C-alpha positions as CSV (number, residue, x, y, z in Angstrom):
1,X,0.0,0.2,-0.2
2,X,3.1,2.2,0.8
3,X,4.3,1.9,-2.9
4,X,0.4,3.2,-4.3
5,X,0.8,6.1,-2.0
6,X,4.5,6.9,-3.7
7,X,3.4,6.4,-6.8
8,X,0.4,8.8,-6.8
9,X,2.8,11.3,-5.1
10,X,5.4,10.9,-8.0
11,X,2.3,11.3,-10.4
12,X,1.1,14.4,-8.7
13,X,4.4,16.2,-8.9
14,X,4.6,15.0,-12.9
15,X,1.2,16.4,-13.3
16,X,2.4,20.0,-12.0
17,X,5.3,19.7,-14.4
18,X,2.7,19.2,-17.1
19,X,0.4,22.1,-15.9
20,X,3.5,24.6,-15.9
21,X,4.7,23.0,-19.3
22,X,1.1,23.5,-20.9
23,X,0.5,26.7,-19.2
24,X,4.2,27.6,-21.0
25,X,3.3,26.4,-24.1
26,X,-0.1,28.4,-24.1
27,X,1.4,31.5,-23.2
28,X,4.2,31.3,-25.6
29,X,1.9,30.8,-28.8
30,X,-0.4,33.9,-27.2
31,X,2.2,36.2,-26.3
32,X,4.5,35.4,-29.8
33,X,1.3,34.5,-32.2
34,X,3.8,32.0,-33.2
35,X,1.8,28.5,-34.4
36,X,4.9,26.9,-35.1
37,X,5.8,25.5,-31.4
38,X,4.8,22.0,-32.7
39,X,7.7,22.1,-34.6
40,X,9.9,23.4,-32.5
41,X,9.7,21.8,-29.6
42,X,10.8,18.4,-30.9
43,X,14.0,20.1,-32.2
44,X,14.8,21.6,-28.6
45,X,13.5,18.0,-27.0
46,X,15.7,16.4,-29.2
47,X,18.7,18.2,-28.4
48,X,18.0,18.1,-24.7
49,X,17.9,14.5,-25.1
50,X,21.2,14.2,-26.5
51,X,22.7,16.3,-23.8
52,X,20.9,14.0,-21.4
53,X,22.6,11.3,-23.2
54,X,25.9,12.7,-23.3
55,X,25.8,13.5,-19.5
56,X,24.7,9.6,-18.9
57,X,27.7,8.3,-21.2
58,X,30.2,10.5,-18.9
59,X,30.9,12.9,-21.9
60,X,29.8,16.1,-20.0
61,X,31.4,15.8,-17.1
62,X,30.7,19.6,-15.8
63,X,27.1,18.7,-15.9
64,X,27.4,15.3,-13.5
65,X,28.3,17.5,-10.2
66,X,25.3,19.7,-10.3
67,X,22.7,16.8,-10.9
68,X,24.4,14.6,-8.2
69,X,23.9,17.5,-5.8
70,X,20.3,17.5,-6.4
71,X,19.8,13.6,-6.4
72,X,22.0,13.8,-3.2
73,X,19.7,16.3,-1.5
74,X,16.6,14.7,-2.7
75,X,18.0,11.1,-1.7
76,X,18.8,12.4,1.8
77,X,15.0,13.4,2.3
78,X,13.6,10.0,0.4
79,X,16.1,8.0,3.1
80,X,14.9,10.0,5.9
81,X,11.4,8.8,5.0
82,X,12.6,4.8,4.5
83,X,13.7,5.0,8.1
84,X,10.6,6.8,9.7
85,X,7.2,5.5,10.5
86,X,5.1,5.5,7.1
87,X,1.8,7.1,6.8
88,X,0.0,7.4,3.7
89,X,0.6,11.3,4.1
90,X,4.3,11.0,4.3
91,X,4.6,8.3,1.6
92,X,2.5,10.8,-0.6
93,X,5.0,13.4,0.2
94,X,7.9,11.1,0.0
95,X,6.8,10.5,-3.8
96,X,5.9,14.1,-4.7
97,X,9.8,14.8,-3.7
98,X,10.6,11.7,-5.8
99,X,9.2,13.1,-8.9
100,X,11.5,16.4,-8.3
101,X,14.6,14.0,-9.1
102,X,16.3,14.3,-12.4
103,X,15.4,11.9,-15.2
104,X,15.9,12.9,-19.1
105,X,12.9,10.6,-19.9
106,X,10.6,12.9,-18.1
107,X,11.4,15.5,-20.8
108,X,9.4,13.7,-23.8
109,X,6.0,13.7,-21.9
110,X,7.0,17.2,-20.8
111,X,7.6,18.6,-24.0
112,X,4.5,16.8,-25.2
113,X,2.6,18.4,-22.5
114,X,4.1,21.9,-24.0
115,X,2.9,21.3,-27.4
116,X,-0.5,20.1,-26.0
117,X,-0.5,23.6,-24.4
118,X,0.1,25.7,-27.2
119,X,-2.0,23.9,-29.8
120,X,-5.0,22.9,-27.8
121,X,-6.2,26.3,-26.8
122,X,-7.5,27.2,-23.3
123,X,-7.9,23.7,-22.3
124,X,-4.6,22.8,-23.6
125,X,-2.7,23.5,-20.4
126,X,-4.9,21.0,-18.3
127,X,-4.1,18.1,-21.3
128,X,-0.6,18.7,-20.3
129,X,-1.7,18.0,-16.8
130,X,-3.0,14.6,-17.9
131,X,-0.6,13.9,-19.9
132,X,2.0,14.3,-17.4
133,X,-0.1,12.5,-14.8
134,X,-0.6,9.2,-17.0
135,X,3.3,9.1,-17.6
136,X,3.8,9.2,-14.0
137,X,1.0,6.5,-13.5
138,X,2.7,4.4,-16.2
139,X,6.0,4.0,-14.3
140,X,4.0,1.9,-11.6
141,X,4.9,-1.2,-13.0
142,X,8.6,-0.3,-13.0
143,X,8.5,0.8,-9.5
144,X,6.8,-2.1,-8.4
145,X,9.2,-4.6,-10.1
146,X,12.0,-2.5,-8.5
147,X,10.1,-3.2,-5.0
148,X,10.2,-6.9,-5.9
149,X,14.0,-6.9,-6.0
150,X,14.2,-6.9,-9.9
151,X,16.1,-3.6,-9.9
152,X,18.5,-5.3,-8.3
153,X,19.0,-8.5,-10.4
154,X,19.0,-5.7,-13.7
155,X,21.9,-3.7,-12.0
156,X,24.3,-6.6,-11.7
157,X,23.5,-7.0,-15.4
158,X,25.5,-4.0,-16.0
159,X,28.9,-4.4,-14.5
160,X,31.0,-2.2,-12.7
161,X,31.4,0.3,-15.5
162,X,29.1,3.1,-16.7
163,X,26.4,1.7,-18.5
164,X,26.0,2.5,-22.2
165,X,22.9,1.2,-23.5
166,X,20.6,4.2,-21.6
167,X,22.8,7.2,-22.7
168,X,22.9,5.4,-26.4
169,X,19.1,5.1,-26.2
170,X,18.7,9.1,-25.0
171,X,20.8,10.0,-28.0
172,X,19.0,7.7,-30.4
173,X,15.6,9.1,-29.3
174,X,17.0,12.7,-29.2
175,X,18.4,11.9,-33.0
176,X,14.9,10.7,-33.8
177,X,13.2,13.9,-32.6
178,X,15.8,16.4,-34.1
179,X,15.0,14.7,-37.5
180,X,11.1,14.7,-37.1
181,X,11.3,18.7,-36.4
182,X,13.6,19.3,-39.1
183,X,11.7,16.8,-41.7
184,X,8.4,18.7,-40.4
185,X,9.8,21.9,-41.4
186,X,11.6,20.9,-44.7
187,X,10.0,22.7,-47.6
188,X,7.4,20.5,-49.3
189,X,6.3,18.8,-46.1
190,X,2.6,19.0,-45.5
191,X,2.8,20.2,-42.3
192,X,5.3,23.0,-43.1
């Protein structure tokens, strides 16, 4: 039951990120009158995912200490929850903190929330909220698997060195987003 409250807290934090992203996308379109937001955000998202992949692979060592400092501070708060007597409220709060941990995969639905906000009219920002809540709830199977000890099993498969496949996957996803954005903006494309 404790894990359910953690997942709900994480989903709520993601929902707040989605609401903020949706409102930001909506504000950008309203203030600039720029309807091409849906074409530009995949490019920005792609570049960000490539950078996240490079950080994961250890190629951008300057960003690692900053991200590690954030993870450490939030990790201390989460560790204090693990040792304390847990109530549904404390588990919800811990889940909300957990949702603030830096994770490159959160960028993709956050950009989707901003696009929904920019293209969806007044209700677009709220669509961004639901996109991110859905993403947060969609992480529940992985969290339950981790609770069953499968996370430790998978971590033994990666060995003592830095894992290569997550960074490579982020770079490939970023490249796909960049390609999508550039092809949508190419002359002769139906969405141009």
